[in-house]
Every structure is written in structure tokens, then in C-alpha cells.
C-alpha positions as CSV (number, residue, x, y, z in Angstrom):
1,M,0.0,0.0,0.0
2,A,1.5,3.3,-1.1
3,K,2.1,6.0,1.5
4,N,1.6,9.6,0.8
5,S,4.7,11.6,1.3
6,G,4.7,14.9,3.0
7,P,7.2,17.7,3.4
8,E,9.0,15.8,6.0
9,D,9.6,13.0,3.6
10,W,11.0,15.3,1.0
11,G,13.3,16.9,3.5
12,W,15.1,13.7,4.6
13,R,15.1,12.4,1.0
14,A,16.8,15.6,-0.1
15,W,19.6,14.8,2.4
16,L,19.9,11.4,0.9
17,L,20.3,12.7,-2.7
18,P,23.7,14.0,-4.0
19,K,24.3,17.8,-3.6
20,P,24.0,18.5,-7.4
21,A,20.7,16.8,-7.5
22,A,19.5,18.6,-4.4
23,A,20.4,22.0,-6.0
24,A,18.5,21.1,-9.2
25,L,15.5,20.0,-7.2
26,A,15.4,23.3,-5.2
27,A,15.6,25.4,-8.4
28,T,12.8,23.4,-9.9
29,A,10.6,23.9,-6.9
30,F,11.3,27.7,-7.0
31,L,10.4,27.9,-10.6
32,L,7.2,26.0,-10.1
33,S,6.2,28.4,-7.3
34,L,6.8,31.4,-9.5
35,A,4.9,29.8,-12.4
36,G,2.0,29.0,-10.2
37,S,1.7,32.5,-8.7
38,Q,1.9,34.4,-12.0
39,P,0.8,32.2,-14.8
40,A,-0.3,35.1,-17.1
41,L,3.1,36.8,-16.7
42,A,4.9,33.6,-17.6
43,Q,2.8,33.1,-20.7
44,I,3.4,36.7,-21.9
45,D,7.0,37.2,-21.0
46,P,8.9,34.1,-19.8
47,F,11.8,36.3,-18.5
48,G,9.6,38.8,-16.7
49,W,10.3,37.1,-13.4
50,F,14.0,37.8,-13.8
51,E,13.5,41.5,-14.5
52,Q,11.2,41.9,-11.5
53,L,14.0,40.7,-9.2
54,F,16.1,43.8,-9.9
55,Q,13.4,46.5,-10.4
56,P,12.2,48.7,-7.5
57,N,8.6,48.5,-6.4
58,P,6.4,50.8,-8.5
59,P,4.9,53.9,-6.7
60,P,1.4,53.5,-5.5
61,R,-1.2,54.9,-7.9
62,R,-3.3,57.9,-6.8
63,A,-6.9,57.4,-6.9
64,V,-8.5,59.8,-9.4
65,K,-11.6,61.5,-8.1
66,P,-14.5,61.6,-10.6
67,R,-15.2,65.1,-11.9
68,P,-18.5,66.6,-10.8
69,E,-21.1,66.8,-13.5
70,Y,-22.3,70.3,-14.4
71,R,-25.8,70.5,-15.6
72,R,-26.8,73.5,-17.6
73,A,-30.1,74.9,-16.8
74,A,-32.7,75.0,-19.6
75,P,-33.1,78.4,-21.3
76,Q,-36.0,80.4,-20.1
77,P,-38.6,81.7,-22.5
78,Y,-37.9,85.2,-23.9
79,L,-40.9,86.7,-22.2
80,A,-40.0,85.1,-18.9
81,R,-36.6,86.7,-18.6
82,P,-36.3,88.7,-15.3
83,Y,-34.9,91.9,-16.8
84,L,-37.9,92.2,-19.1
85,T,-40.4,91.6,-16.3
86,R,-39.3,94.7,-14.4
87,P,-41.5,97.7,-14.6
88,R,-40.3,100.4,-17.1
89,S,-39.9,103.0,-14.4
90,S,-37.4,100.9,-12.5
91,R,-35.0,100.5,-15.4
92,P,-32.0,102.8,-15.4
93,A,-32.0,105.9,-17.5
94,I,-29.1,104.7,-19.6
95,E,-30.9,101.5,-20.4
96,R,-34.0,103.4,-21.5
97,A,-31.9,105.7,-23.7
98,T,-30.7,102.8,-25.8
99,G,-34.0,102.6,-27.6
100,K,-34.6,104.1,-31.0
101,A,-35.8,107.4,-29.5
102,G,-32.7,107.7,-27.5
103,E,-30.4,107.0,-30.5
104,K,-32.2,109.6,-32.5
105,A,-31.9,112.2,-29.7
106,I,-28.1,111.5,-29.4
107,A,-27.6,111.6,-33.1
108,K,-29.5,114.9,-33.6
109,A,-27.9,116.8,-30.8
110,K,-28.2,120.5,-31.2
111,P,-25.0,122.3,-32.1
112,A,-23.6,124.9,-29.7
113,V,-23.9,127.6,-32.4
114,A,-27.1,127.8,-34.4
115,P,-26.4,127.8,-38.2
116,T,-27.1,131.1,-40.0
117,Y,-25.8,130.3,-43.5
118,F,-27.5,127.6,-45.5
119,V,-26.1,125.8,-48.6
120,A,-28.5,123.7,-50.6
121,V,-27.0,120.8,-52.6
122,L,-29.2,119.5,-55.4
123,G,-28.7,116.7,-57.9
124,D,-28.5,112.9,-58.2
125,S,-26.4,110.4,-56.2
126,L,-23.2,112.3,-57.2
127,G,-24.8,115.3,-55.6
128,Q,-25.4,113.4,-52.5
129,M,-21.7,112.5,-52.3
130,L,-20.8,116.2,-52.9
131,A,-23.0,117.2,-50.0
132,Q,-21.1,114.6,-47.8
133,G,-17.8,116.2,-48.8
134,L,-19.1,119.7,-48.1
135,S,-20.3,118.7,-44.7
136,E,-16.8,117.5,-43.9
137,A,-15.2,120.6,-45.3
138,F,-17.3,123.0,-43.2
139,E,-17.4,120.9,-40.0
140,N,-15.3,123.6,-38.3
141,R,-17.8,126.3,-39.3
142,P,-20.9,125.6,-37.2
143,Q,-22.7,128.6,-38.6
144,V,-22.8,126.9,-42.0
145,A,-25.4,124.2,-42.6
146,I,-25.4,121.9,-45.6
147,L,-28.9,121.1,-46.8
148,R,-28.9,117.7,-48.6
149,K,-31.6,118.2,-51.3
150,A,-30.2,115.6,-53.8
151,K,-32.4,112.8,-55.0
152,E,-30.9,109.4,-55.9
153,N,-31.6,108.0,-59.4
154,S,-33.0,111.4,-60.5
155,G,-32.1,113.6,-63.4
156,L,-33.3,116.2,-65.8
157,V,-34.7,113.7,-68.3
158,R,-37.1,111.6,-66.3
159,D,-39.4,114.3,-64.9
160,D,-42.1,111.6,-64.4
161,F,-39.8,110.1,-61.7
162,F,-38.7,113.4,-60.2
163,D,-39.3,116.8,-61.7
164,W,-36.4,119.1,-60.6
165,T,-38.0,122.1,-62.2
166,Q,-41.1,121.7,-60.0
167,A,-39.0,120.7,-57.0
168,T,-37.1,124.0,-57.3
169,R,-40.4,125.9,-57.4
170,D,-41.7,124.1,-54.3
171,M,-38.4,124.7,-52.4
172,F,-38.7,128.5,-53.0
173,A,-42.4,128.4,-52.2
174,S,-41.8,126.8,-48.8
175,G,-39.9,129.8,-47.6
176,E,-36.9,127.8,-46.5
177,K,-33.8,130.0,-46.1
178,I,-31.2,129.3,-48.7
179,D,-28.1,131.4,-49.0
180,F,-26.1,129.4,-51.6
181,A,-27.0,126.5,-54.0
182,V,-24.9,123.8,-55.7
183,M,-26.1,121.5,-58.5
184,L,-24.4,118.2,-59.6
185,I,-26.6,116.1,-61.9
186,G,-26.5,114.2,-65.2
187,S,-25.2,110.7,-64.4
188,N,-28.7,109.2,-65.1
189,D,-29.6,111.4,-68.1
190,R,-28.3,109.1,-70.9
191,Q,-31.9,108.0,-71.9
192,P,-34.8,109.1,-74.0
193,L,-36.5,112.3,-73.0
194,R,-40.3,112.6,-73.1
195,D,-42.5,115.7,-73.1
196,A,-45.9,116.7,-74.4
197,N,-44.7,116.6,-78.0
198,G,-43.2,113.1,-77.9
199,S,-40.1,111.1,-77.1
200,Y,-36.6,111.9,-78.3
201,E,-33.5,109.9,-78.4
202,P,-30.4,110.9,-76.4
203,R,-28.5,113.9,-77.8
204,S,-30.8,114.3,-80.7
205,P,-31.6,117.9,-81.7
206,E,-35.0,117.7,-80.1
207,W,-33.5,116.1,-77.0
208,Q,-30.9,118.8,-76.7
209,A,-33.4,121.6,-77.1
210,A,-35.7,120.2,-74.3
211,Y,-32.7,119.3,-72.0
212,T,-31.0,122.7,-72.2
213,Q,-34.4,124.4,-71.7
214,R,-34.7,122.7,-68.3
215,I,-31.1,123.6,-67.4
216,E,-31.8,127.3,-68.1
217,A,-35.1,127.2,-66.3
218,I,-33.6,125.9,-63.1
219,A,-30.7,128.4,-63.2
220,A,-33.0,131.3,-63.9
221,M,-35.1,130.6,-60.8
222,F,-32.0,131.0,-58.6
223,R,-31.0,134.1,-60.4
224,D,-34.4,135.6,-59.9
225,K,-34.2,134.9,-56.1
226,K,-30.7,136.4,-56.1
227,I,-29.2,133.2,-54.7
228,P,-25.8,132.2,-56.0
229,L,-25.8,128.9,-57.9
230,V,-22.7,126.8,-58.7
231,W,-23.3,124.1,-61.4
232,V,-20.6,121.4,-61.1
233,G,-19.7,119.4,-64.2
234,L,-19.7,115.6,-64.3
235,P,-16.3,113.9,-63.6
236,I,-14.6,111.5,-66.0
237,L,-16.2,108.0,-66.0
238,R,-14.6,104.6,-66.5
239,S,-16.9,103.7,-69.4
240,E,-15.8,105.5,-72.6
241,R,-19.4,105.8,-73.9
242,L,-20.6,107.3,-70.6
243,S,-17.6,109.6,-70.6
244,G,-18.4,110.8,-74.2
245,D,-22.0,111.7,-73.1
246,A,-20.8,113.3,-69.9
247,L,-18.5,115.6,-72.0
248,A,-21.5,116.7,-74.1
249,F,-23.6,117.2,-71.0
250,N,-20.9,119.4,-69.4
251,E,-20.9,121.6,-72.5
252,F,-24.6,122.1,-72.0
253,Y,-24.2,123.0,-68.3
254,R,-21.4,125.4,-69.1
255,A,-23.2,127.3,-71.8
256,Y,-26.8,127.4,-70.5
257,A,-26.1,127.6,-66.7
258,E,-23.7,130.5,-67.2
259,K,-26.2,132.1,-69.6
260,A,-28.8,132.2,-66.7
261,G,-26.3,133.6,-64.2
262,A,-24.8,130.5,-62.6
263,T,-21.1,129.7,-62.1
264,Y,-19.8,126.5,-63.8
265,I,-17.0,124.5,-62.2
266,D,-15.2,121.8,-64.2
267,T,-13.9,118.7,-62.4
268,W,-12.9,116.5,-65.3
269,E,-9.2,116.9,-65.2
270,A,-9.1,116.7,-61.4
271,F,-10.1,113.0,-61.5
272,A,-8.1,112.0,-64.6
273,D,-4.5,110.7,-64.8
274,E,-1.6,112.4,-66.5
275,A,-2.7,111.0,-69.9
276,G,-6.3,112.3,-69.4
277,Q,-7.7,108.9,-68.9
278,Y,-9.9,107.5,-66.1
279,S,-8.1,106.4,-62.9
280,A,-9.6,105.2,-59.7
281,F,-6.6,106.4,-57.7
282,G,-5.2,109.8,-57.4
283,P,-4.0,112.5,-55.0
284,D,-6.4,113.5,-52.2
285,I,-6.6,117.0,-50.7
286,N,-3.4,116.2,-48.7
287,G,-1.4,115.1,-51.7
288,Q,-1.5,111.4,-50.8
289,T,-2.3,108.8,-53.5
290,V,-5.5,107.1,-52.4
291,R,-8.6,105.5,-54.0
292,L,-11.0,108.2,-55.1
293,R,-13.6,106.3,-57.2
294,A,-15.9,103.5,-56.3
295,S,-15.8,100.1,-58.0
296,D,-18.6,101.0,-60.4
297,G,-16.5,103.6,-62.1
298,V,-19.0,106.4,-61.5
299,H,-19.3,107.2,-57.8
300,F,-16.7,108.4,-55.3
301,T,-15.1,107.1,-52.1
302,K,-15.1,109.2,-49.0
303,A,-11.7,110.7,-50.0
304,G,-13.0,111.3,-53.5
305,A,-16.1,113.1,-52.2
306,R,-13.9,115.3,-50.1
307,K,-11.8,116.2,-53.1
308,L,-14.9,116.9,-55.1
309,A,-16.0,119.4,-52.5
310,H,-12.6,121.0,-52.5
311,F,-13.4,122.6,-55.8
312,V,-16.7,124.0,-54.7
313,E,-15.5,125.1,-51.2
314,P,-13.8,128.3,-52.3
315,E,-16.9,129.7,-54.0
316,I,-18.9,129.1,-50.8
317,R,-16.3,130.6,-48.6
318,R,-16.0,133.7,-50.8
319,N,-19.8,134.3,-50.6
320,L,-19.8,133.5,-46.9
321,D,-17.3,136.2,-46.2
322,E,-19.4,138.7,-48.1
323,V,-22.8,137.7,-46.5
324,L,-21.8,137.3,-42.9
325,P,-21.3,140.6,-41.0
326,N,-17.8,141.6,-40.2
327,I,-16.6,141.3,-36.7
328,E,-16.7,144.7,-35.0
329,P,-13.3,145.9,-33.7
330,A,-12.8,146.0,-30.0
331,P,-13.5,149.5,-28.4
332,N,-10.6,151.7,-27.8
333,P,-9.9,151.9,-24.1
334,A,-8.9,155.6,-24.5
335,N,-12.5,156.5,-25.5
336,V,-14.5,154.4,-23.2
337,A,-17.9,155.8,-22.4
338,N,-18.5,156.8,-18.8
339,P,-21.7,155.8,-17.0
340,D,-23.1,159.3,-17.4
341,G,-22.7,159.1,-21.2
342,T,-19.6,161.2,-21.5
343,E,-16.4,159.8,-23.0
344,T,-13.1,159.8,-21.3
345,P,-10.6,162.0,-23.1
346,A,-7.7,160.3,-24.8
347,N,-5.1,162.2,-22.7
348,V,-6.6,161.2,-19.4
349,S,-5.5,157.9,-17.9
350,A,-7.5,155.7,-15.6
351,L,-4.3,154.7,-13.8
352,P,-3.8,155.9,-10.2
353,G,-2.4,159.3,-9.9
354,N,-3.9,160.4,-13.2
355,E,-0.6,159.8,-14.9
356,A,-0.6,160.5,-18.6
357,P,-0.2,157.3,-20.6
358,P,3.0,157.0,-22.8
359,A,2.7,158.0,-26.4
360,P,2.0,155.1,-28.7
361,K,5.0,153.8,-30.5
362,P,4.8,154.5,-34.3
363,V,4.5,151.6,-36.5
364,A,7.3,152.9,-38.8
365,G,9.7,155.8,-38.8
366,P,9.7,158.7,-41.3
367,I,10.2,157.9,-44.9
368,L,13.4,159.3,-46.4
369,P,13.4,159.3,-50.2
370,L,16.7,158.6,-52.0
371,T,15.9,161.0,-54.8
372,G,14.9,163.9,-52.5
373,P,16.7,167.3,-52.1
374,V,20.2,167.4,-50.7
375,L,20.2,168.3,-47.0
376,A,24.0,168.5,-46.3
377,P,25.6,171.8,-47.1
378,G,27.3,171.7,-50.5
379,G,26.0,168.2,-51.1
380,E,29.1,166.6,-49.4
381,L,28.9,163.7,-46.9
382,A,30.3,164.2,-43.4
383,T,34.1,163.7,-43.3
384,R,36.7,163.7,-40.5
385,T,38.4,167.1,-40.1
386,T,42.2,167.0,-39.8
387,T,44.4,169.7,-38.3
388,A,47.4,171.3,-40.0
389,G,50.0,169.5,-38.0
390,T,48.7,166.1,-38.8
391,A,48.1,166.8,-42.4
392,K,51.8,166.5,-43.2
393,N,52.0,163.0,-41.8
394,T,49.4,161.5,-44.0
395,A,50.1,158.3,-45.8
396,R,50.6,160.1,-49.2
397,T,53.2,162.4,-47.6
398,L,55.1,159.5,-46.2
399,I,55.0,157.6,-49.4
400,E,56.3,160.6,-51.4
401,Q,59.1,161.3,-48.9
402,T,60.4,157.8,-48.5
403,L,59.9,156.2,-51.9
404,Q,59.9,159.0,-54.4
405,Q,62.3,161.5,-52.8
406,G,64.4,159.0,-50.8
407,R,64.5,161.1,-47.7
408,P,64.4,159.4,-44.3
409,L,61.6,160.0,-41.9
410,A,62.2,162.7,-39.3
411,P,63.3,161.0,-36.1
412,K,61.4,161.3,-33.0
413,P,63.1,162.2,-29.8
414,G,64.1,159.2,-27.7
415,R,63.6,156.7,-30.6
416,A,66.4,154.4,-31.7
417,D,67.0,156.4,-34.9
418,D,67.4,159.6,-33.0
419,F,71.2,160.4,-33.2
420,S,71.0,164.0,-32.0
421,W,73.7,165.2,-29.7
422,P,73.8,166.0,-26.9
423,R,70.9,163.9,-25.6
424,N,68.6,165.6,-23.4
């Protein structure tokens, strides 16, 4: 009957085995213990046990705390927001001013100085840009107001869309104060013209007769009201066909506007290059090369509108200086009126002690003409007078005595060339 062997039996049996066999048996038992403890590691890396013998223990891992979950509240309905449910009276004044009414009130703030000189700018979309440039030009003159009367897409041809002749009559009938007027129109007039007698093709004889009659009628109304009118010619355009018609229109404006008393201003060359061709870029009023024309080849940029106004600005300023009253000079303190109505004499000073003020210094001295009568006796200039004793020792006398006559100079007593004897 077989007997189970325990650890004790292995121990005494190991002593009975030879020493090499016992060492092999111990190594086998150690390997079996490692293989039994980490079977997965032995299957993955058979030499992992050997590496673990010489590696330090890994640091303990820190437990990662789970992040708290943030739940976003559901958006409230628009009408249920708290800042809209407050009564209107409890809202701040600044918040109430952000409405449309507040924006209009801020935009239309009254200037410190009320305008007294009004310039009406009429025309089409180019006229609107001219008004913009004039507003910038006179922003430092608060007494000047630029009235923007221009109408986009309008012209002198389509009176069924906008009749400028009737609009001018209505403007004068309204009683609105106008001190100066500027007209820039014509960019939309390259189309047939219709009147009671029929329709006419652009630039035909009948078309020209009706068109020039409207120019003269508008200019004459300003002349009758004694309001200066400046008619600005069309600038050069990118399209050659439009530029050709614009040149013809400018000739009409020059002839018939001036005939009715208006002043014509030509701006063609101001927006052309050195070769006389269209150019979108050019010098502005400061001499810097910038973009002056819009991408459509007709209208202007902000810098171009300011340059366009630069040619009209001198005419307005000249009339402005004539119309506005001159500034009265400051009163002379020497002739200040007393409370009783009498004036203080000029020779009485208001300083303590009644000291007479010093005489005013003249601006310039007396004028002495070069061609006037001779004031010196005999007409001779003042010269230095010489005595009889010193006249002989002049330079000419010394030269004649020493160089021409060969005589030595007379010695002076005590000098080295004085050989007189006996010495005193």
C-alpha cells in the first residue's frame, strides 16, 4: 500500500540525494512556485520574473476622483426673462436711452452755435456725395449748414420720376432759407426724353433743345431769387461711352447755366490721370495717393467726395465772407464811455495818480526818399576834419618822402634812430 509523502519525507530524502541533484531539485521547486503565482506573466514574457528581481517597487497609484457633473439649466422663454419683467420706471435711464428714440436724440444733438448760413446741394447720387464732402469741409464752421436736397436716381430727363423744375419751385415756395446753392446732376440722363410733344433719343436735336431748356429754367429761378448757384460738371467716368456723353452734358451745363447767371465748375481733369484717362486712384486734398472712385467707375469714395467738395468750397467761402457781418473791432480803451454818457478823453488815464499814458510807438519811422533834395551843405557827406599838424604826416606824404624822394623820416626824440647830440 502506497504511502503519501509529506514535506517531512522530502526533507530527509533531499539529504539522501547528492548535492547537485538537491540543488537542481530546489531550483525546480522555486520555478514551479513562480509559475503557479503568475501564470499570465509567464505566458506573456517568460523572462519577466527575472526582470522583476532587480526593479524597485512601483509607486502607488493615486486614486482619481471623478469630476463633478455640471448640468446647464434649460433656457427660459424670452418673455420670462427677469430683466424684461421689471417695470419700465425701475429701469436705469441709460438703459431706457438705448432705444430708438434715445439713439435719434443723441444723433441729432443740437450744435452749440445755431447755423445762420444755409447751402442747398441738389442733384443725383453724385450730388449726395458732394453734400457729404461739403459737410466734412465745413465741420469747423458751425454757422454753415449743408442742406442735402439731392435725390438718388434722379435727373433732368425723367421728370415723371422726379421733376427738378417743379421741386425747385416748391423749395422756394416753402420759404426755407437758402443762401447758396450747388447742383451736380446728369449721371442718369443718358436715356430718351419725353415731353408733351413726344419722345426723343439721347443727344438728338430735339432732345438737346428740351434738355437745355430745363437747365436754363432751373438756373433762372435761382437768379431771380438772387441766390448764387454753382453748377458742377460731371467727372470723368470709366466707361468710354458714358464719358463721351458726360462731356457733351458738361458743355450744355457750361453754356446754359452761365447764360442764366450760374457759375460753372469743371472737375474733369481733377479725376483723370496724366494722360487724361480715367483712374480710380489719385492724390487727395493732402497730396496722398488714395482710392478716389468706387468700384462702379461712377461714384466716389469718402476721400473722393472730399476732393470733389474741395473745388466748390472756395466759392462758398467767398460768398460766406461777403454775406456774414464783419466782426466789429474792440472798443478803444482811451475812448470808453462813462456811466453818465460822456467819453473819457484820450489824454486822461484811468491809472492811479492820473498819470498820462505813454505816447504810442509809431509803426514805422519817417520815410526818407533817396531822390529827395540834398540836406547836407554843399552836397558833401560828413568827413573827418584834420588839423594842419597832422596833415603832413598822412600816408601820401610818407610815401612821397620815402619812396619817391628817398629822404628818411624825421626821427622822433628818444627813438632808436634819434642820433641827435647831446641827448637831453
